[in-house]
C-alpha atoms as one frame of an Amber mdcrd trajectory, in Angstrom:
protein
   6.279  55.887 -38.874   4.449  54.065 -36.073   1.080  52.673 -37.159  -1.711
  52.407 -34.619  -3.293  49.466 -36.399  -1.669  46.037 -36.439  -4.515  43.965
 -37.916  -3.701  41.215 -35.379  -7.050  41.683 -33.654  -9.236  41.556 -36.732
 -10.542  38.099 -35.828 -11.443  38.952 -32.234  -8.231  38.093 -30.417  -5.571
  40.142 -28.698  -2.335  39.632 -26.792  -1.701  40.221 -23.132   1.628  41.601
 -21.951   3.743  38.453 -22.116   2.370  37.399 -25.490  -0.491  35.097 -24.466
  -3.371  35.406 -26.963  -6.902  35.639 -25.582 -10.297  36.512 -27.059 -11.228
  40.188 -26.786 -14.113  39.306 -24.482 -11.784  37.601 -21.960 -12.396  38.804
 -18.401  -8.852  40.186 -18.208  -9.530  42.368 -21.290 -12.866  43.420 -19.803
 -11.129  44.419 -16.574  -8.516  46.704 -18.077 -10.982  48.033 -20.639 -13.221
  49.117 -17.781 -10.262  50.721 -15.989  -9.514  52.598 -19.231 -13.145  53.785
 -19.356 -12.849  54.917 -15.739  -9.660  56.808 -16.557 -11.463  58.629 -19.371
 -14.306  59.706 -17.078 -11.810  60.896 -14.489 -10.216  63.042 -17.199 -13.637
  64.551 -17.898 -14.186  65.275 -14.203 -10.844  67.089 -14.074 -11.724  69.149
 -17.136 -15.097  70.097 -15.651 -13.885  70.782 -12.120 -11.573  73.600 -13.208
  -9.751  73.400  -9.898  -5.950  73.092  -9.818  -5.850  71.022  -6.610  -8.476
  68.547  -7.809  -6.831  68.385 -11.233  -3.540  67.433  -9.546  -5.254  64.734
  -7.520  -6.975  63.317 -10.582  -3.763  63.254 -12.634  -2.141  61.241  -9.833
  -5.082  58.819  -9.913  -4.942  58.572 -13.708  -1.292  57.594 -13.440  -2.167
  54.891 -10.895  -4.950  53.639 -13.163  -2.415  53.144 -15.956  -0.474  51.048
 -13.443  -3.631  49.054 -12.623  -4.271  48.581 -16.340  -0.759  47.271 -16.929
  -1.144  44.797 -14.043  -4.468  43.581 -15.441  -3.103  43.373 -19.003  -0.187
  41.160 -17.985  -0.407  37.424 -18.479   0.126  35.677 -15.135   1.268  32.609
 -17.094   4.367  34.209 -18.616   7.532  35.678 -17.182   7.489  39.255 -18.467
  10.913  40.698 -19.133   9.881  44.358 -19.192   9.718  46.447 -16.012   6.141
  47.325 -15.104   4.999  49.842 -12.492   3.571  48.611  -9.181   0.816  49.719
  -6.871   1.819  50.224  -3.243   0.017  50.449   0.094   0.914  54.154   0.128
  -1.275  54.645  -2.976  -4.292  53.467  -0.966  -3.233  55.605   2.003  -2.923
  58.628  -0.301  -6.578  58.186  -1.338  -7.639  57.895   2.311  -5.778  61.115
   3.143  -7.544  62.979   0.308 -10.910  61.587   1.475 -10.251  62.851   5.013
  -9.083  66.212   3.663 -12.289  66.712   1.653 -14.531  65.417   4.438 -13.285
  68.191   6.740 -15.220  70.666   4.579 -18.415  68.668   4.080 -21.583  68.565
   6.135 -22.501  65.291   7.763 -24.422  62.961   5.481 -27.890  62.244   6.813
 -29.316  60.339   3.841 -28.392  58.785   0.539 -27.609  61.386  -2.096 -28.976
  61.356  -5.619 -26.390  61.940  -8.349 -26.632  65.493  -9.612 -26.009  69.025
  -8.472 -23.652  70.171 -11.212 -22.016  68.690 -14.290 -18.664  67.930 -12.628
 -20.326  66.192  -9.683 -22.701  64.229 -11.922 -19.830  63.075 -14.135 -17.892
  62.097 -11.038 -20.852  59.917 -10.000 -20.586  58.157 -13.396 -16.855  57.629
 -12.769 -17.686  56.185  -9.330 -20.111  53.710 -10.898 -17.545  52.650 -13.517
 -14.997  52.227 -10.719 -17.371  49.917  -8.850 -17.879  47.914 -12.055 -14.101
  47.596 -12.486 -13.875  46.374  -8.897 -16.644  43.789  -9.473 -14.897  42.496
 -12.592 -11.635  42.142 -10.659 -13.433  40.225  -7.901 -14.963  37.975 -10.583
 -11.453  37.399 -11.963 -10.326  36.350  -8.507 -13.276  33.969  -8.195 -12.404
  32.471 -11.588  -8.873  31.844 -10.261  -7.327  34.473 -12.537  -4.361  35.946
 -10.702  -4.933  39.497  -9.513  -2.938  41.214  -6.778  -5.098  41.998  -3.741
  -3.861  45.621  -3.793  -5.652  46.183  -7.128  -9.039  45.353  -5.615  -8.214
  47.361  -2.493  -7.163  50.381  -4.590 -10.330  50.281  -6.714 -12.471  49.944
  -3.593 -10.848  52.961  -1.986 -10.940  54.914  -5.247 -14.715  54.494  -5.446
 -14.935  55.899  -1.897 -12.704  58.795  -2.965 -14.889  59.470  -5.994 -18.054
  59.518  -3.878 -16.550  62.065  -1.501 -15.207  64.029  -4.477 -18.764  64.189
  -5.871 -19.895  65.773  -2.635 -16.842  68.041  -2.493 -17.420  69.262  -6.057
 -20.995  70.129  -5.138 -19.751  71.914  -2.026 -17.100  74.076  -3.704 -19.496
  74.932  -6.549 -22.299  75.892  -4.137 -24.547  73.219  -5.613 -27.264  71.670
  -3.518 -26.950  67.996  -2.676 -30.156  66.165  -3.488 -31.104  63.822  -0.642
 -32.966  60.660  -1.547 -36.369  60.501   0.073 -37.861  57.033  -0.087 -41.465
  56.963  -1.220 -43.482  55.149   1.401
């Protein structure tokens, strides 16, 4: 029987793909942990949306996020013998196509929009924020000279755009009112 616990992390360390041991607060662990959190929120959005098309889109994104996680969890210092999935330019293009598809049905934005409107849209706003955090952590990795493929940052950037438009689209298809932000002067 496969056991989920290994006891190898009981002292605060873990292994990257490739076997390199790092502390559990290492920026690489933080990056793929945040991507995992994002993936969980996206699952919640799919459950709440109750829309077959959106559910299909989100399952595709969840699959790509597992790819992102595997890239982030891999030690750049070791030659990994196992075959890992890759992100491709077409994955970014796919997000752009879905953004354009949703935007065709949305009114023009004339102000910032407050998160809210319905539970699916609000949860999608949380996912968008977690996605932006994942992107910031990946940029910090880059600045700390940790290897990260440029496509990972590009994908997360575009995914946050997708999630913002999806928030609006979820409000639209659920006849929820978007709440414009009105600055107090």
